[in-house]
C-alpha positions as CSV (number, residue, x, y, z in Angstrom):
1,X,75.4,98.9,131.9
2,X,75.4,95.3,133.2
3,X,75.6,94.1,129.6
4,X,78.8,96.0,128.9
5,X,81.6,93.5,127.9
6,X,84.9,94.9,129.0
7,X,86.9,92.2,127.1
8,X,85.2,93.2,123.8
9,X,85.7,96.8,124.4
10,X,89.4,96.2,125.3
11,X,89.8,94.1,122.2
12,X,88.2,96.7,120.0
13,X,90.4,99.4,121.5
14,X,93.4,97.3,121.0
15,X,92.6,96.7,117.3
16,X,92.0,100.4,116.8
17,X,95.2,101.3,118.5
18,X,97.2,98.7,116.4
19,X,95.6,100.0,113.2
20,X,96.4,103.6,114.1
21,X,100.0,102.5,114.8
22,X,100.3,100.7,111.5
23,X,98.8,103.7,109.7
24,X,101.2,106.1,111.3
25,X,104.1,103.8,110.6
26,X,103.2,103.4,107.0
27,X,102.9,107.1,106.6
28,X,106.3,107.6,108.1
29,X,107.7,104.9,105.8
30,X,106.3,106.4,102.7
31,X,107.6,109.9,103.6
32,X,111.0,108.3,104.2
33,X,110.9,106.7,100.7
34,X,109.9,110.0,99.0
35,X,112.6,111.9,100.9
36,X,115.2,109.5,99.7
37,X,113.9,109.6,96.2
38,X,113.8,113.5,96.2
39,X,117.3,113.6,97.5
40,X,118.5,111.4,94.7
41,X,116.7,113.4,92.1
42,X,118.1,116.6,93.5
43,X,121.6,115.2,93.5
44,X,121.3,114.0,89.9
45,X,120.1,117.5,88.8
46,X,122.9,119.4,90.7
47,X,125.6,117.0,89.4
48,X,124.2,117.3,85.8
49,X,124.2,121.1,86.0
50,X,127.7,121.5,87.3
51,X,129.0,118.8,84.9
52,X,127.5,120.7,82.0
53,X,128.9,124.0,83.1
54,X,132.4,122.5,83.5
55,X,132.2,120.8,80.2
56,X,131.1,123.7,78.0
57,X,132.0,127.3,77.4
58,X,130.4,130.0,75.3
59,X,132.2,130.7,72.0
60,X,132.5,134.0,70.1
61,X,129.4,133.3,68.1
62,X,127.3,132.8,71.2
63,X,127.1,129.0,70.9
64,X,128.5,126.2,73.0
65,X,132.0,124.8,72.8
66,X,133.4,121.8,74.7
67,X,136.2,122.4,77.2
68,X,138.9,119.7,77.4
69,X,136.9,118.2,80.2
70,X,133.8,118.2,78.0
71,X,135.6,116.5,75.2
72,X,136.7,113.8,77.6
73,X,133.2,113.3,79.0
74,X,131.2,113.6,75.8
75,X,133.6,112.8,73.0
76,X,135.3,109.7,74.2
77,X,134.5,106.2,75.5
78,X,134.2,107.5,79.1
79,X,130.5,108.1,78.6
80,X,129.9,104.5,77.6
81,X,132.0,103.4,80.6
82,X,129.8,105.5,82.9
83,X,126.6,104.2,81.4
84,X,127.7,100.6,81.9
85,X,128.9,101.5,85.5
86,X,125.5,103.0,86.4
87,X,123.7,100.0,84.9
88,X,125.9,97.6,86.8
89,X,125.5,99.6,90.0
90,X,121.7,99.5,89.9
91,X,121.7,95.8,89.3
92,X,124.1,95.3,92.1
93,X,121.9,97.2,94.6
94,X,118.8,95.4,93.4
95,X,120.2,91.9,93.7
96,X,122.3,92.4,96.8
97,X,119.9,94.6,98.9
98,X,119.2,91.8,101.3
99,X,122.9,91.5,102.1
100,X,123.7,95.2,102.4
101,X,123.6,97.3,105.5
102,X,121.2,100.2,105.2
103,X,124.0,102.8,105.2
104,X,125.9,101.0,102.4
105,X,122.7,100.6,100.3
106,X,121.9,104.3,100.8
107,X,125.4,105.4,99.9
108,X,125.4,103.2,96.8
109,X,122.1,104.7,95.8
110,X,123.5,108.2,96.1
111,X,126.6,107.2,94.1
112,X,124.3,105.9,91.4
113,X,122.3,109.1,91.4
114,X,125.5,111.2,91.1
115,X,126.9,109.1,88.3
116,X,123.6,109.3,86.4
117,X,123.8,113.0,86.8
118,X,127.1,113.1,84.9
119,X,125.6,111.0,82.1
120,X,122.4,113.0,81.9
121,X,124.3,116.3,81.8
122,X,124.4,115.7,78.0
123,X,120.7,116.7,77.7
124,X,121.7,120.3,78.3
125,X,123.7,120.1,75.0
126,X,120.6,119.1,73.2
127,X,117.7,120.9,74.8
128,X,117.3,124.4,76.1
129,X,117.4,125.1,79.8
130,X,113.9,126.6,79.8
131,X,112.3,123.5,78.2
132,X,114.2,121.2,80.6
133,X,112.8,123.1,83.5
134,X,109.3,123.1,82.1
135,X,109.3,119.3,81.4
136,X,110.8,118.6,84.8
137,X,107.8,120.3,86.5
138,X,105.4,118.5,84.2
139,X,107.1,115.3,85.1
140,X,107.0,116.1,88.8
141,X,103.3,116.9,88.8
142,X,102.4,113.8,86.8
143,X,104.6,111.6,89.0
144,X,102.9,113.0,92.1
145,X,99.4,112.4,90.8
146,X,100.2,108.8,89.6
147,X,102.0,107.9,92.9
148,X,99.1,109.3,94.9
149,X,96.7,107.1,92.8
150,X,98.9,104.0,93.5
151,X,98.9,104.7,97.2
152,X,95.2,105.4,97.6
153,X,93.5,103.0,95.1
154,X,91.9,99.8,96.4
155,X,92.3,98.1,93.0
156,X,95.0,95.5,92.7
157,X,97.5,96.7,90.1
158,X,99.6,93.5,89.9
159,X,98.3,92.4,86.6
160,X,98.5,95.9,85.2
161,X,102.1,96.1,86.5
162,X,103.1,92.9,84.8
163,X,101.8,94.3,81.5
164,X,103.9,97.4,82.1
165,X,107.0,95.3,82.6
166,X,106.3,93.6,79.3
167,X,106.0,97.0,77.7
168,X,109.3,98.1,79.3
169,X,111.2,95.1,77.7
170,X,109.6,96.0,74.4
171,X,110.9,99.6,74.7
172,X,114.4,98.4,75.5
173,X,114.4,96.0,72.5
174,X,113.0,98.7,70.2
175,X,115.6,101.2,71.4
176,X,118.4,98.8,70.7
177,X,117.1,98.1,67.2
178,X,116.6,101.8,66.6
179,X,120.3,102.5,67.3
180,X,121.0,101.0,63.8
181,X,117.7,102.2,62.2
182,X,118.0,105.8,63.4
183,X,114.3,106.3,62.6
184,X,112.7,109.5,64.1
185,X,109.3,107.8,63.8
186,X,110.4,104.9,65.9
187,X,112.0,107.3,68.4
188,X,108.7,109.2,68.7
189,X,106.7,106.0,69.1
190,X,109.1,104.7,71.8
191,X,108.8,108.0,73.7
192,X,105.0,108.0,73.6
193,X,104.8,104.4,74.7
194,X,107.5,105.0,77.3
195,X,105.6,107.8,79.0
196,X,102.6,105.4,79.3
197,X,104.7,102.6,80.6
198,X,106.5,104.6,83.2
199,X,103.3,106.3,84.3
200,X,101.8,102.8,84.9
201,X,105.0,101.6,86.7
202,X,104.9,104.7,89.0
203,X,101.4,103.7,90.3
204,X,102.2,100.0,90.5
205,X,105.6,100.6,92.3
206,X,103.9,102.9,94.8
207,X,101.3,100.2,95.6
208,X,104.1,97.6,96.0
209,X,106.1,99.8,98.3
210,X,103.0,100.3,100.4
211,X,102.2,96.6,100.6
212,X,105.8,95.7,101.5
213,X,105.6,97.7,104.6
214,X,105.6,95.6,107.8
215,X,105.2,97.2,111.2
216,X,107.3,94.4,112.7
217,X,110.4,95.2,110.5
218,X,113.5,96.2,112.4
219,X,115.5,99.3,111.5
220,X,117.8,97.5,109.0
221,X,115.0,95.8,107.1
222,X,112.8,98.9,107.0
223,X,115.8,100.9,105.8
224,X,116.5,98.5,103.0
225,X,112.9,98.6,101.9
226,X,113.0,102.4,101.9
227,X,116.1,102.5,99.8
228,X,114.7,100.0,97.3
229,X,111.4,101.8,97.1
230,X,113.1,105.1,96.6
231,X,115.3,103.6,93.8
232,X,112.2,102.2,92.0
233,X,110.4,105.5,92.1
234,X,113.5,107.4,91.2
235,X,114.0,105.2,88.0
236,X,110.3,105.7,87.1
237,X,110.6,109.5,87.5
238,X,113.9,109.8,85.6
239,X,112.7,107.7,82.7
240,X,109.3,109.4,82.5
241,X,111.1,112.8,82.5
242,X,113.5,111.7,79.7
243,X,110.6,110.4,77.6
244,X,108.6,113.6,78.0
245,X,111.7,115.6,77.2
246,X,112.0,113.9,73.9
247,X,108.4,114.7,73.1
248,X,108.2,118.3,74.4
249,X,111.7,119.5,74.8
250,X,112.9,122.5,72.7
251,X,116.2,121.6,70.9
252,X,119.0,124.1,70.7
């Protein structure tokens, strides 16, 4: 007992306590990120469903017809305006996040999710409700597994993530070119590659969110990081869902 070093024991106990505090804080931070992301996904789905129901009606033949509201949303330039608005909003949040208060950043994130729900309501015109539901659960299960891998892996995914970013730019360029080509083969290839790209981005973004956590962050900084993390994962999930829907969705 005379060889017992109280200073060493205290130091070890302090390190263990600090590690436990960081682990608990990180866990709480990740749960916060996933809660924000899930809230945004839920809001997008609810807005999309109510927009679709307000925009369509069942005709005498049992098919869908557009209401005056639907003609305004889907038949005019308003859809393009909303697409540009959502694109501008997500860039604004991303580039101004360090200047925004947490409540402002979170509110803008929810506005973005709601606007995107209006634009994504058009998928109900193209695909059956049953196939949309099926693909959604497939996407959710895939996202969960990939995000868990990104959180638990000890492998550095930075190089892999950079490669996925290059793939993302390739998808964007190919999609723009295909607007004029209108090739179904190119659309299929974009969808397949897109699933792989957003699957990789899901794991990489999760690892980045984990590494960005700092136990010394104050409430404002940690809130901003949670919003940006949730936005990144939200975009990964929505895009992966859309790519899978193109591949496996049943058209009306």
